[in-house]
C-alpha positions as CSV (number, residue, x, y, z in Angstrom):
1,M,259.5,196.6,246.8
2,N,257.5,193.5,246.9
3,K,255.6,194.6,250.5
4,S,254.8,197.7,249.1
5,I,253.5,196.5,246.0
6,D,251.1,193.8,248.1
7,V,249.6,197.0,250.2
8,L,249.0,199.0,247.4
9,K,247.4,196.1,246.0
10,Q,245.2,196.3,249.2
11,I,244.8,199.4,249.4
12,Y,243.7,200.0,245.8
13,K,242.2,196.4,244.8
14,P,243.1,195.8,240.8
15,Y,241.7,193.6,239.0
16,R,244.4,194.0,236.7
17,Y,247.7,194.1,236.7
18,T,250.9,194.0,234.3
19,I,254.7,195.3,234.5
20,L,255.4,197.3,232.0
21,G,259.9,197.1,232.0
22,K,260.7,198.5,235.8
23,A,256.5,200.1,236.5
24,M,253.4,198.1,237.4
25,V,250.8,199.5,236.4
26,L,247.7,199.1,238.6
27,N,244.2,199.0,236.7
28,T,241.2,199.4,239.4
29,T,237.4,200.7,239.2
30,S,238.7,203.9,240.8
31,G,241.6,204.5,238.3
32,D,244.3,203.4,236.6
33,F,247.9,203.7,238.5
34,V,251.6,203.5,237.7
35,V,254.1,202.4,240.6
36,K,257.6,203.0,240.1
37,E,260.6,202.0,242.3
38,K,262.5,205.2,243.6
39,S,265.6,206.5,243.1
40,N,267.9,208.8,245.1
41,K,266.3,211.9,243.8
42,S,262.9,213.1,245.2
43,I,260.2,213.6,242.1
44,K,258.3,215.4,245.2
45,D,261.0,218.2,245.4
46,L,261.6,218.0,241.0
47,Y,257.9,219.1,240.5
48,A,258.0,221.8,243.2
49,Y,260.6,222.9,240.9
50,L,259.4,222.5,237.6
51,S,255.5,223.4,238.7
52,S,257.7,226.7,240.5
53,R,259.2,227.6,236.7
54,N,255.2,227.3,235.4
55,F,256.7,223.6,233.5
56,H,253.6,221.1,234.2
57,N,254.0,218.5,232.1
58,F,254.5,215.5,234.0
59,P,252.2,212.2,235.5
60,K,250.6,213.5,238.6
61,L,252.7,211.7,241.7
62,I,249.3,210.1,243.9
63,D,251.3,208.5,246.7
64,E,255.5,209.3,247.7
65,S,255.3,208.7,251.3
66,R,256.8,204.3,251.2
67,N,260.1,204.6,251.1
68,D,261.3,202.0,248.7
69,V,258.3,203.0,245.8
70,N,255.8,206.6,244.2
71,V,252.3,206.1,242.5
72,Y,251.8,207.6,239.8
73,E,248.6,208.1,237.5
74,Y,248.7,207.0,234.5
75,I,248.3,208.4,231.0
76,E,247.0,206.3,228.0
77,G,248.4,208.6,224.9
78,V,247.1,208.6,221.6
79,S,248.8,206.7,218.7
80,M,250.8,209.1,215.9
81,P,253.3,209.1,213.8
82,K,256.9,209.2,215.5
83,E,257.7,211.6,213.1
84,Q,254.7,214.3,214.7
85,K,255.1,212.0,218.1
86,A,258.9,213.5,217.9
87,L,258.1,217.0,217.3
88,D,255.8,217.7,219.7
89,L,257.9,216.3,222.2
90,V,260.2,218.9,221.0
91,N,258.3,221.4,222.4
92,V,258.5,219.8,225.6
93,L,262.2,219.5,226.1
94,S,262.4,223.2,224.5
95,N,260.3,224.1,226.7
96,L,262.3,222.7,229.4
97,H,264.8,223.7,228.7
98,N,264.3,227.4,228.3
99,K,262.0,227.3,231.7
100,T,265.3,225.8,233.8
101,T,267.6,227.4,232.5
102,Y,270.4,229.7,234.4
103,Y,273.8,230.7,234.1
104,K,276.6,229.7,236.8
105,T,279.5,230.2,237.2
106,V,283.0,227.8,236.4
107,T,286.8,227.6,236.0
108,I,288.5,226.6,233.3
109,D,289.4,223.5,235.9
110,D,284.8,222.6,235.3
111,F,285.8,222.9,231.2
112,K,289.0,221.0,231.8
113,E,287.0,217.9,233.9
114,I,284.5,217.7,231.1
115,Y,287.5,217.6,228.3
116,D,289.6,215.1,229.8
117,K,286.2,212.9,230.1
118,I,285.7,212.6,226.7
119,K,288.9,212.2,225.3
120,E,289.9,209.0,227.9
121,N,286.9,207.8,226.4
122,I,287.1,208.7,222.2
123,V,291.7,207.5,223.7
124,Y,289.5,204.3,225.0
125,L,287.9,203.4,222.3
126,Q,290.7,204.0,219.7
127,N,293.4,201.3,221.6
128,Y,290.2,199.2,221.7
129,Y,288.9,199.3,218.1
130,N,292.8,199.4,217.4
131,T,293.8,196.2,219.3
132,L,290.8,194.4,217.1
133,Y,291.7,195.1,214.1
134,E,294.8,193.7,214.6
135,D,293.3,190.9,215.9
136,I,290.7,190.5,213.8
137,K,293.8,190.8,210.8
138,K,296.0,187.6,211.9
139,E,292.9,185.6,211.1
140,I,292.9,183.6,207.6
141,Y,289.2,182.5,207.6
142,M,287.2,185.4,209.2
143,S,284.0,184.7,210.3
144,P,281.0,187.6,209.2
145,S,281.1,189.8,211.9
146,H,285.0,189.8,212.0
147,Y,285.0,190.8,208.3
148,S,282.2,193.5,208.1
149,F,284.4,195.0,210.8
150,I,288.0,194.4,209.0
151,R,286.0,196.0,206.2
152,N,284.3,199.5,207.1
153,S,286.4,200.0,210.4
154,Y,287.7,203.5,208.5
155,K,284.3,204.6,209.5
156,L,285.2,203.8,212.8
157,F,288.8,205.0,212.5
158,A,287.1,208.3,211.6
159,A,284.6,209.1,213.3
160,L,286.8,208.9,216.7
161,D,289.4,211.2,214.7
162,F,286.9,213.7,213.9
163,S,285.5,213.8,217.5
164,S,288.9,213.8,218.8
165,S,290.1,216.7,217.1
166,E,286.0,218.7,217.4
167,L,287.1,217.6,221.3
168,D,290.2,220.3,220.6
169,R,288.0,223.4,219.5
170,W,285.5,222.6,221.5
171,Y,288.1,223.4,224.3
172,D,289.6,226.2,222.1
173,L,285.9,228.2,222.0
174,V,285.2,227.8,226.2
175,K,288.9,227.6,228.2
176,E,288.1,231.2,228.7
177,E,284.5,231.4,229.3
178,T,283.4,232.3,233.6
179,K,280.2,231.1,232.5
180,K,277.8,228.4,231.6
181,R,274.7,227.9,230.2
182,V,272.6,224.8,232.7
183,C,269.4,223.3,233.2
184,L,267.5,220.8,234.2
185,I,267.8,217.9,232.3
186,H,265.3,214.9,232.0
187,N,268.7,213.0,231.0
188,K,265.8,210.2,229.5
189,V,264.7,211.1,226.3
190,C,263.1,209.4,223.8
191,L,259.9,208.8,222.1
192,D,258.9,206.2,224.5
193,H,259.2,208.9,227.8
194,F,256.9,211.0,226.2
195,F,252.7,210.7,225.9
196,K,249.5,213.2,224.1
197,A,246.7,213.2,225.8
198,D,244.2,215.1,226.9
199,D,248.1,217.1,228.1
200,D,251.8,216.4,226.6
201,Y,253.4,213.9,229.2
202,L,256.8,213.1,230.0
203,I,257.4,210.3,232.5
204,S,260.5,208.3,234.0
205,W,262.2,211.2,234.8
206,E,264.3,209.3,238.2
207,D,267.6,210.5,236.3
208,Y,267.2,213.9,236.3
209,R,269.8,216.3,236.8
210,I,271.3,220.1,236.3
211,D,273.4,219.8,233.3
212,S,274.2,221.5,229.8
213,P,270.4,221.0,227.6
214,V,273.0,219.0,225.3
215,M,272.9,216.1,227.1
216,D,269.0,215.5,226.7
217,L,269.5,216.3,222.9
218,V,272.3,213.4,222.4
219,S,270.1,211.0,224.8
220,F,267.2,211.9,222.9
221,Y,269.5,211.2,219.2
222,R,271.2,208.5,220.4
223,N,267.8,206.8,221.5
224,N,266.0,207.4,218.5
225,Y,268.1,208.5,216.2
226,F,267.2,204.9,213.5
227,D,263.0,205.8,214.1
228,I,263.0,209.5,212.9
229,H,264.6,212.2,210.7
230,F,266.9,213.7,213.4
231,D,267.3,217.6,210.8
232,V,264.2,218.0,210.9
233,V,264.2,217.4,215.6
234,L,266.6,219.2,215.3
235,E,266.1,222.1,213.4
236,H,262.5,222.7,215.0
237,Y,264.4,222.3,218.3
238,L,267.4,225.6,217.9
239,A,263.8,227.5,216.8
240,K,263.1,227.4,219.8
241,V,266.1,227.6,221.9
242,S,269.0,229.1,221.0
243,L,272.3,226.9,221.2
244,S,276.2,228.5,221.0
245,E,279.1,227.5,218.6
246,D,279.3,225.4,222.0
247,E,277.1,223.8,222.7
248,K,276.5,222.6,219.3
249,K,280.4,222.1,218.9
250,L,279.2,219.3,221.9
251,F,276.4,218.4,220.3
252,F,277.9,217.1,217.0
253,L,281.1,215.7,218.2
254,L,279.3,213.9,221.3
255,I,277.5,211.9,219.2
256,S,280.0,211.0,216.6
257,I,281.2,208.8,219.1
258,P,280.5,205.8,217.6
259,S,279.8,202.9,220.9
260,K,281.6,199.7,222.1
261,I,280.4,196.8,219.4
262,Q,280.1,193.5,221.4
263,F,281.0,190.7,220.0
264,S,278.5,187.8,221.2
265,D,278.2,184.2,221.4
266,T,276.4,183.7,218.5
267,E,277.6,184.9,215.3
268,F,273.8,185.5,214.4
269,H,273.6,188.6,217.0
270,S,277.8,190.1,216.2
271,V,276.8,190.6,212.8
272,K,273.9,192.5,214.2
273,N,275.8,194.5,216.5
274,V,278.5,195.2,213.7
275,R,275.4,196.2,211.5
276,E,273.8,198.6,214.0
277,A,276.9,200.3,214.9
278,L,278.2,201.1,211.4
279,D,274.0,202.0,210.6
280,Y,275.0,205.1,213.9
281,L,277.7,206.2,211.5
282,F,276.4,206.3,208.5
283,I,273.4,207.9,209.6
284,T,275.0,209.7,211.9
285,E,277.5,211.4,209.8
286,E,274.4,213.1,207.0
287,L,273.5,214.8,210.0
288,V,276.1,216.6,211.1
289,R,277.9,216.8,207.4
290,P,275.8,219.5,206.7
291,Y,276.6,221.6,209.4
292,Y,280.3,221.6,208.9
293,S,279.8,222.5,205.0
294,I,277.7,225.4,206.6
295,E,280.4,226.0,208.8
296,Q,283.2,225.6,206.3
297,K,282.0,228.2,204.1
298,N,281.3,230.7,206.3
């Protein structure tokens, strides 16, 4: 990549360049450009497909002729409230899903593979937290992070139990199905990957794939659950994309699976990690509960 950067500097003659995460911004007298390392997926082919589906909310690809990097136009987004930005992002996301949706033929083995993969993750976390709980319980003087974990561990186990039971219910809904809705998903949906300028733009398409639209909602939620009121976002999305009962159930069970809490070398960061994991569970419960209250009434 360094060789290509040197060549591009000779071509574009930037008066300034800035490193932004995994990208480099070149500011030149002829315009501003973004240089990103190539993935194993063709952005050129992706853009051609999206254009054929009349979807154009992506930055222009300026140069894809090099083996290791792509050059894109630089998008300077306007500043806006996060909640407003989230709704604009949902408009683009729902448009992407609707315009690339199709139904593929599946067998019970396809759904069983999904079931087994999720179940394996839940069982792993159950074993991890059970072992952690038993080890910490033996301590005479608990650290603040360990005490916080023990005191709130019921929330972690409840979330895992809920996810496990809902996974079984989801499988009962889909195991007789012979088709499955899929679409092209961005796979890294978050507010940082959306810009509003002369148009709406989604950036960072390197991990795109064909999958259930639910997976984009899951990534969006996990990336920005703390920044926005996701109940409003979800309602806005569902008004544009009609998810089936099994798709909604898959979304809710996936976001309910807690992350693995990592204890750091410093107590400050350990307490922070436990607190963030617990905050996630409390916020997620607030999102999920109304849906299941309505379901139970029906």
